[in-house]
PALUMMAR-760455 format. One record per residue (C-alpha): residue number from 1; x, y, z. Coordinates in pm, 1 decimal. Example, Ala and Ser with C-alpha at 12.3 -4.5 7.8 and 13.67 -1.06 7.14 Angstrom:
REM PALUMMAR-760455
+-----+----------+----------+----------+
!   i !       px !       py !       pz !
+-----+----------+----------+----------+
!   1 !   1230.0 !   -450.0 !    780.0 !
!   2 !   1367.0 !   -106.0 !    714.0 !
+-----+----------+----------+----------+
This chain:
REM PALUMMAR-760455
+-----+----------+----------+----------+
!   i !       px !       py !       pz !
+-----+----------+----------+----------+
!   1 !   -215.2 !   -474.2 !  -1134.1 !
!   2 !    -59.4 !   -173.0 !  -1309.7 !
!   3 !   -410.2 !     39.7 !  -1436.3 !
!   4 !   -657.7 !   -253.0 !  -1313.6 !
!   5 !  -1021.7 !   -107.7 !  -1361.0 !
!   6 !  -1331.7 !   -227.9 !  -1365.1 !
!   7 !  -1295.9 !   -400.8 !  -1724.6 !
!   8 !  -1070.4 !   -609.0 !  -1529.4 !
!   9 !  -1313.0 !   -786.8 !  -1280.2 !
!  10 !  -1343.2 !  -1171.2 !  -1399.1 !
!  11 !  -1659.6 !  -1299.6 !  -1494.1 !
!  12 !  -1897.3 !  -1307.0 !  -1165.7 !
!  13 !  -2183.3 !  -1566.9 !  -1328.6 !
!  14 !  -2336.7 !  -1773.8 !  -1107.8 !
!  15 !  -2158.1 !  -1597.2 !   -791.2 !
!  16 !  -2381.1 !  -1426.4 !   -524.0 !
!  17 !  -2254.5 !  -1088.9 !   -357.8 !
!  18 !  -2400.8 !   -911.2 !    -54.5 !
!  19 !  -2291.3 !   -539.9 !    -47.0 !
!  20 !  -2367.7 !   -365.0 !    240.8 !
!  21 !  -2461.9 !     14.7 !    172.2 !
!  22 !  -2535.2 !    -21.5 !   -165.4 !
!  23 !  -2767.3 !    266.2 !   -203.4 !
!  24 !  -2503.7 !    526.4 !   -304.1 !
!  25 !  -2140.7 !    621.5 !   -333.0 !
!  26 !  -1886.5 !    304.8 !   -295.1 !
!  27 !  -2124.6 !     72.1 !   -196.2 !
!  28 !  -2365.6 !    110.5 !   -541.6 !
!  29 !  -2070.8 !    140.5 !   -786.8 !
!  30 !  -1944.2 !   -196.9 !   -616.9 !
!  31 !  -2250.0 !   -367.8 !   -645.4 !
!  32 !  -2335.9 !   -215.3 !   -998.1 !
!  33 !  -1997.9 !   -354.7 !  -1114.5 !
!  34 !  -2039.9 !   -704.3 !   -997.0 !
!  35 !  -2363.1 !   -712.3 !  -1130.4 !
!  36 !  -2237.7 !   -594.6 !  -1444.7 !
!  37 !  -2033.3 !   -872.7 !  -1486.6 !
!  38 !  -2286.6 !  -1152.0 !  -1391.7 !
!  39 !  -2330.7 !  -1181.6 !  -1016.9 !
!  40 !  -2641.7 !  -1186.5 !   -853.8 !
!  41 !  -2651.3 !   -881.3 !   -579.4 !
!  42 !  -2793.5 !   -839.7 !   -254.6 !
!  43 !  -2842.1 !   -482.3 !   -182.1 !
!  44 !  -2825.5 !   -461.1 !    227.2 !
!  45 !  -2934.3 !   -126.9 !    271.2 !
!  46 !  -3104.4 !     58.3 !    612.0 !
!  47 !  -3342.3 !    250.7 !    416.8 !
!  48 !  -3599.9 !     48.2 !    202.7 !
!  49 !  -3731.2 !    372.1 !    -10.0 !
!  50 !  -3323.7 !    425.9 !    -93.3 !
!  51 !  -3227.4 !     89.4 !   -149.0 !
!  52 !  -3522.4 !     42.4 !   -389.1 !
!  53 !  -3450.7 !    327.5 !   -546.4 !
!  54 !  -3109.5 !    212.1 !   -580.2 !
!  55 !  -3197.0 !   -136.4 !   -738.5 !
!  56 !  -3396.5 !     42.3 !   -980.6 !
!  57 !  -3146.0 !    297.7 !  -1079.5 !
!  58 !  -2867.5 !    -22.0 !  -1102.0 !
!  59 !  -3150.5 !   -202.6 !  -1335.5 !
!  60 !  -3131.9 !    100.4 !  -1552.3 !
!  61 !  -2771.8 !     85.9 !  -1588.7 !
!  62 !  -2710.8 !   -234.5 !  -1603.4 !
!  63 !  -3043.1 !   -383.8 !  -1777.8 !
!  64 !  -2951.2 !   -764.6 !  -1736.4 !
!  65 !  -2887.5 !   -691.7 !  -1381.7 !
!  66 !  -3004.4 !   -969.4 !  -1104.4 !
!  67 !  -3029.3 !   -793.6 !   -802.5 !
!  68 !  -3258.1 !   -760.3 !   -473.3 !
!  69 !  -3297.2 !   -522.9 !   -202.6 !
!  70 !  -3285.7 !   -645.7 !    149.7 !
!  71 !  -3319.1 !   -438.6 !    464.4 !
!  72 !  -3027.6 !   -451.0 !    658.8 !
!  73 !  -2949.5 !   -173.0 !    949.2 !
!  74 !  -2616.5 !   -212.4 !   1104.5 !
!  75 !  -2686.4 !    -26.3 !   1402.6 !
!  76 !  -2965.4 !   -298.1 !   1502.0 !
!  77 !  -2845.0 !   -617.6 !   1603.3 !
!  78 !  -3205.0 !   -752.6 !   1561.1 !
!  79 !  -3195.3 !   -644.6 !   1224.7 !
!  80 !  -2885.0 !   -824.9 !   1152.1 !
!  81 !  -3032.4 !  -1140.3 !   1277.5 !
!  82 !  -3333.8 !  -1072.3 !   1048.4 !
!  83 !  -3141.7 !  -1014.3 !    744.5 !
!  84 !  -2931.7 !  -1321.6 !    794.3 !
!  85 !  -3215.4 !  -1529.2 !    854.0 !
!  86 !  -3398.2 !  -1417.5 !    561.3 !
!  87 !  -3054.5 !  -1456.4 !    342.9 !
!  88 !  -3059.4 !  -1828.5 !    462.5 !
!  89 !  -3409.3 !  -1885.5 !    331.6 !
!  90 !  -3381.7 !  -2039.7 !    -26.8 !
!  91 !  -2985.6 !  -1935.0 !    -84.8 !
!  92 !  -2739.7 !  -2210.1 !    -49.1 !
!  93 !  -2427.7 !  -1979.6 !   -134.1 !
!  94 !  -2258.8 !  -1677.0 !    -36.6 !
!  95 !  -1938.1 !  -1580.7 !   -280.0 !
!  96 !  -1853.3 !  -1238.0 !   -157.6 !
!  97 !  -1961.0 !  -1023.8 !    142.7 !
!  98 !  -1852.7 !   -688.9 !     85.3 !
!  99 !  -1890.2 !   -493.0 !    425.9 !
! 100 !  -1903.2 !   -157.4 !    303.8 !
! 101 !  -2147.9 !     38.3 !    479.7 !
! 102 !  -2031.5 !    290.3 !    746.2 !
! 103 !  -2084.5 !    638.7 !    897.9 !
! 104 !  -1798.4 !    913.9 !    976.9 !
! 105 !  -1761.1 !   1168.4 !   1232.9 !
! 106 !  -2079.1 !   1188.5 !   1352.5 !
! 107 !  -2202.8 !   1363.4 !   1716.0 !
! 108 !  -2195.7 !   1139.8 !   2021.6 !
! 109 !  -2458.4 !    905.1 !   1961.0 !
! 110 !  -2572.8 !    545.3 !   2026.0 !
! 111 !  -2707.3 !    234.0 !   1855.0 !
! 112 !  -3056.5 !     74.2 !   1920.5 !
! 113 !  -2813.2 !   -165.1 !   2122.8 !
! 114 !  -2658.4 !    152.3 !   2317.5 !
! 115 !  -2322.9 !     86.1 !   2126.2 !
! 116 !  -2123.8 !    416.2 !   2042.7 !
! 117 !  -2266.7 !    452.5 !   1662.0 !
! 118 !  -1916.8 !    468.3 !   1467.5 !
! 119 !  -1828.8 !    173.1 !   1652.5 !
! 120 !  -2149.6 !    -16.7 !   1636.9 !
! 121 !  -2227.6 !     57.4 !   1319.6 !
! 122 !  -1859.2 !     54.8 !   1133.1 !
! 123 !  -1731.8 !   -292.6 !   1324.5 !
! 124 !  -2025.2 !   -447.9 !   1543.3 !
! 125 !  -2261.4 !   -470.8 !   1274.7 !
! 126 !  -2052.3 !   -602.5 !   1035.0 !
! 127 !  -1898.8 !   -857.9 !   1287.9 !
! 128 !  -2225.1 !  -1005.6 !   1370.5 !
! 129 !  -2341.9 !   -981.4 !    991.6 !
! 130 !  -2039.1 !  -1174.2 !    930.7 !
! 131 !  -2064.8 !  -1431.7 !   1183.5 !
! 132 !  -2399.3 !  -1523.1 !   1111.9 !
! 133 !  -2342.8 !  -1556.4 !    719.6 !
! 134 !  -2036.4 !  -1741.7 !    794.4 !
! 135 !  -2153.3 !  -2103.8 !    764.9 !
! 136 !  -2307.8 !  -2026.2 !    433.9 !
! 137 !  -1958.6 !  -1899.6 !    349.0 !
! 138 !  -1756.0 !  -2181.5 !    489.0 !
! 139 !  -1979.2 !  -2375.9 !    230.1 !
! 140 !  -1916.9 !  -2167.1 !    -72.3 !
! 141 !  -1587.0 !  -2253.9 !   -216.7 !
! 142 !  -1338.8 !  -1965.2 !   -317.8 !
! 143 !  -1596.0 !  -1740.2 !    -89.2 !
! 144 !  -1435.9 !  -1363.9 !     13.0 !
! 145 !  -1516.2 !  -1125.8 !    299.5 !
! 146 !  -1377.5 !   -771.8 !    229.7 !
! 147 !  -1385.4 !   -519.1 !    481.5 !
! 148 !  -1375.0 !   -143.9 !    396.7 !
! 149 !  -1163.9 !     48.0 !    659.8 !
! 150 !   -974.8 !    363.2 !    555.8 !
! 151 !   -657.6 !    516.2 !    595.3 !
! 152 !   -769.5 !    747.5 !    884.4 !
! 153 !   -735.2 !    401.8 !   1100.6 !
! 154 !   -408.3 !    533.7 !   1145.1 !
! 155 !   -505.9 !    843.6 !   1377.2 !
! 156 !   -600.3 !    576.7 !   1657.8 !
! 157 !   -551.0 !    207.7 !   1780.2 !
! 158 !   -833.4 !     69.8 !   1970.8 !
! 159 !   -880.3 !    143.1 !   2354.0 !
! 160 !   -995.6 !   -214.1 !   2454.8 !
! 161 !  -1085.3 !   -107.9 !   2777.1 !
! 162 !  -1326.3 !    199.0 !   2632.1 !
! 163 !  -1446.9 !     68.7 !   2297.4 !
! 164 !  -1777.2 !    246.6 !   2315.4 !
! 165 !  -1560.7 !    576.7 !   2416.4 !
! 166 !  -1741.3 !    603.8 !   2731.0 !
! 167 !  -1478.3 !    823.1 !   2917.2 !
! 168 !  -1421.2 !   1055.6 !   2620.2 !
! 169 !  -1561.5 !   1126.6 !   2270.8 !
! 170 !  -1401.4 !   1279.7 !   2011.2 !
! 171 !  -1563.5 !   1218.8 !   1658.8 !
! 172 !  -1259.5 !   1165.3 !   1427.5 !
! 173 !  -1082.6 !    941.2 !   1736.6 !
! 174 !  -1395.1 !    729.2 !   1747.2 !
! 175 !  -1386.6 !    683.7 !   1348.6 !
! 176 !  -1047.8 !    615.7 !   1350.7 !
! 177 !  -1084.4 !    364.4 !   1610.4 !
! 178 !  -1391.7 !    172.1 !   1450.3 !
! 179 !  -1136.4 !    164.5 !   1106.6 !
! 180 !   -887.5 !     -1.8 !   1309.8 !
! 181 !  -1135.0 !   -220.9 !   1415.8 !
! 182 !  -1208.4 !   -310.5 !   1076.0 !
! 183 !   -852.6 !   -416.5 !   1009.0 !
! 184 !   -818.8 !   -631.6 !   1364.9 !
! 185 !  -1115.7 !   -814.0 !   1287.8 !
! 186 !   -991.1 !   -900.9 !    909.7 !
! 187 !   -664.9 !  -1035.2 !   1051.5 !
! 188 !   -801.4 !  -1197.4 !   1328.2 !
! 189 !  -1064.5 !  -1373.3 !   1056.3 !
! 190 !   -796.0 !  -1414.5 !    845.8 !
! 191 !   -595.7 !  -1598.5 !   1104.3 !
! 192 !   -892.9 !  -1840.8 !   1266.9 !
! 193 !   -988.1 !  -1933.2 !    904.6 !
! 194 !   -619.7 !  -2004.8 !    813.7 !
! 195 !   -643.5 !  -2254.9 !   1127.3 !
! 196 !   -937.3 !  -2439.0 !   1031.5 !
! 197 !   -785.1 !  -2482.4 !    684.6 !
! 198 !  -1057.8 !  -2305.6 !    508.2 !
! 199 !   -991.0 !  -2161.5 !    174.8 !
! 200 !  -1236.8 !  -1854.3 !    249.4 !
! 201 !  -1051.0 !  -1504.7 !    205.7 !
! 202 !  -1082.0 !  -1249.7 !    452.6 !
! 203 !   -933.8 !   -920.2 !    334.1 !
! 204 !   -994.4 !   -554.1 !    340.5 !
! 205 !   -947.4 !   -241.7 !    118.2 !
! 206 !  -1006.3 !    140.2 !    146.8 !
! 207 !  -1109.7 !    415.5 !   -132.3 !
! 208 !   -823.8 !    687.3 !    -33.5 !
! 209 !  -1032.1 !   1031.0 !    -61.3 !
! 210 !  -1333.4 !    937.2 !   -275.1 !
! 211 !  -1628.7 !   1164.3 !   -302.7 !
! 212 !  -1937.7 !   1050.7 !   -146.6 !
! 213 !  -2172.8 !   1174.9 !     97.2 !
! 214 !  -1966.9 !   1000.5 !    422.7 !
! 215 !  -1792.0 !   1318.4 !    461.4 !
! 216 !  -2106.8 !   1603.4 !    467.8 !
! 217 !  -2371.9 !   1347.2 !    683.8 !
! 218 !  -2183.8 !   1420.3 !   1023.1 !
! 219 !  -2108.1 !   1844.0 !   1000.0 !
! 220 !  -2477.3 !   1819.8 !    840.0 !
! 221 !  -2629.4 !   1626.2 !   1157.0 !
! 222 !  -2490.4 !   1908.4 !   1405.1 !
! 223 !  -2580.5 !   2190.8 !   1184.2 !
! 224 !  -2199.3 !   2287.8 !   1126.9 !
! 225 !  -2235.9 !   2482.6 !    800.7 !
! 226 !  -1892.1 !   2579.6 !    780.3 !
! 227 !  -1763.9 !   2217.9 !    803.2 !
! 228 !  -2015.7 !   2092.7 !    567.7 !
! 229 !  -1905.0 !   2330.2 !    282.9 !
! 230 !  -1551.7 !   2269.2 !    353.2 !
! 231 !  -1586.7 !   1921.5 !    300.8 !
! 232 !  -1846.8 !   1976.9 !     -5.4 !
! 233 !  -1563.0 !   2204.2 !   -169.8 !
! 234 !  -1297.6 !   1875.9 !    -78.3 !
! 235 !  -1460.1 !   1634.3 !   -228.2 !
! 236 !  -1534.5 !   1825.0 !   -545.1 !
! 237 !  -1167.4 !   1960.2 !   -603.9 !
! 238 !   -985.1 !   1711.6 !   -468.1 !
! 239 !  -1130.2 !   1374.3 !   -424.4 !
! 240 !  -1152.6 !   1088.0 !   -672.8 !
! 241 !  -1502.3 !    982.7 !   -777.0 !
! 242 !  -1705.1 !    712.5 !   -630.2 !
! 243 !  -1591.6 !    488.9 !   -948.7 !
! 244 !  -1241.9 !    529.1 !   -856.3 !
! 245 !  -1282.0 !    487.1 !   -487.9 !
! 246 !  -1452.5 !    129.0 !   -545.6 !
! 247 !  -1202.8 !      8.3 !   -721.1 !
! 248 !   -940.0 !    -89.9 !   -390.5 !
! 249 !  -1274.6 !   -302.5 !   -301.6 !
! 250 !  -1342.7 !   -458.8 !   -616.4 !
! 251 !  -1026.0 !   -569.7 !   -662.3 !
! 252 !  -1018.8 !   -733.1 !   -332.1 !
! 253 !  -1328.6 !   -916.4 !   -420.0 !
! 254 !  -1233.6 !  -1027.3 !   -708.3 !
! 255 !   -841.6 !  -1050.5 !   -823.8 !
! 256 !   -752.6 !  -1367.8 !   -818.6 !
! 257 !   -419.2 !  -1293.7 !   -649.8 !
! 258 !   -550.5 !  -1149.9 !   -373.3 !
! 259 !   -415.7 !  -1303.8 !    -32.9 !
! 260 !   -587.9 !  -1314.1 !    310.4 !
! 261 !   -536.6 !  -1021.4 !    551.4 !
! 262 !   -410.8 !   -843.3 !    242.8 !
! 263 !   -513.9 !   -456.2 !    261.9 !
! 264 !   -581.2 !   -264.6 !    -55.0 !
! 265 !   -590.5 !    117.4 !   -164.6 !
! 266 !   -513.7 !    356.1 !   -448.9 !
! 267 !   -167.1 !    318.6 !   -559.7 !
! 268 !    -65.3 !    702.1 !   -543.8 !
! 269 !    -21.1 !    774.6 !   -177.9 !
! 270 !   -299.2 !    579.7 !    -81.9 !
! 271 !   -494.8 !    903.0 !   -197.7 !
! 272 !   -597.3 !    810.8 !   -557.0 !
! 273 !   -531.8 !    582.7 !   -860.5 !
! 274 !   -546.2 !    210.7 !   -964.1 !
! 275 !   -519.7 !    -19.9 !   -657.9 !
! 276 !   -244.3 !   -181.9 !   -502.4 !
! 277 !    -92.6 !   -315.0 !   -203.4 !
! 278 !   -158.0 !    -50.4 !     81.1 !
! 279 !     47.9 !     54.0 !    402.5 !
! 280 !   -112.7 !     14.2 !    782.6 !
! 281 !    -39.4 !     72.6 !   1086.9 !
! 282 !    203.5 !   -225.2 !   1292.3 !
! 283 !   -110.8 !   -235.3 !   1554.3 !
! 284 !   -366.3 !   -366.3 !   1295.6 !
! 285 !   -151.5 !   -664.0 !   1277.2 !
! 286 !   -114.7 !   -739.5 !   1654.2 !
! 287 !   -259.4 !  -1083.9 !   1708.3 !
! 288 !   -329.3 !  -1052.7 !   2088.6 !
! 289 !   -494.1 !   -727.9 !   1983.4 !
! 290 !   -702.2 !   -903.5 !   1754.4 !
! 291 !   -790.0 !  -1168.5 !   1971.2 !
! 292 !   -943.8 !   -955.7 !   2264.9 !
! 293 !  -1165.5 !   -708.9 !   2020.7 !
! 294 !  -1283.3 !  -1077.7 !   1909.3 !
! 295 !  -1368.9 !  -1177.0 !   2225.5 !
! 296 !  -1539.4 !   -850.8 !   2330.9 !
! 297 !  -1718.9 !   -826.0 !   1987.9 !
! 298 !  -1878.7 !  -1155.3 !   2091.5 !
! 299 !  -1959.7 !  -1092.0 !   2390.3 !
! 300 !  -2119.9 !   -756.7 !   2296.1 !
! 301 !  -2298.9 !   -866.4 !   1987.6 !
! 302 !  -2382.0 !  -1220.5 !   2136.0 !
! 303 !  -2275.5 !  -1343.3 !   1791.9 !
! 304 !  -2010.8 !  -1616.0 !   1862.4 !
! 305 !  -1853.0 !  -1801.0 !   1549.3 !
! 306 !  -1869.7 !  -2147.4 !   1637.8 !
! 307 !  -1785.9 !  -2270.3 !   1292.7 !
! 308 !  -1415.4 !  -2151.3 !   1361.9 !
! 309 !  -1379.8 !  -2299.0 !   1698.8 !
! 310 !  -1113.7 !  -2606.7 !   1688.5 !
+-----+----------+----------+----------+
């Protein structure tokens, strides 16, 4: 995979992809490059205005792109259910589900359903979305689910007894736990798919240090001007571009050699560079933890993966 870039993406004609958070940053680049290679892309975004704007911008950059905006708020399980229902009307295949959207280091908050915001959006929203779309994924030969995590998962394991950070909240700890949850979800999903004998591939990726609005949103929400400025400087002088940061996701979504439960990131210290196999904390490969998180996620969301029960 040395030097792999967007030009190496195989032809995606006839394939359909859903990309969450496709209105900006990594999600927009991921959607654009899949569309450039011929995929039909559904832009799953919370804001109708920003999602529609992204679709218009994508159509300018890729004139023959086949894209559609469908509203999705991962912080609202009713919105997740509405999205899945809308997707199921008139569509009989889903080749790529890119669980890309996320929030980082936010002040204390709750989703519409009462979950800690980062855990609720980054993990539970995508867990529910994947479960609701699973029947279509299983019916699509060679389908993949790619969930975007972070190297910062290594800061903290999940606390199965305090998934919503009710005892004590730290913005970075909560973020790290949500990214660990992404990897545990991928691990357990891959295990269950293998048990079923399905050829659906569940994989994970991370962008390294990529310049997006993810870094500045939290400080801006709290009015922490110094922190916001610090993040802006880091993005400008040290981060790689969103185009480069999206490559591990695109590689995980399209490269023929990707294996189930793989974790792809930038090749140079996990920071920048072309896609490569990435290090992950050993706790993200723990079968017991994966099963317990899965069971709690089903209980909290009310979304059960009946198709994977054997």
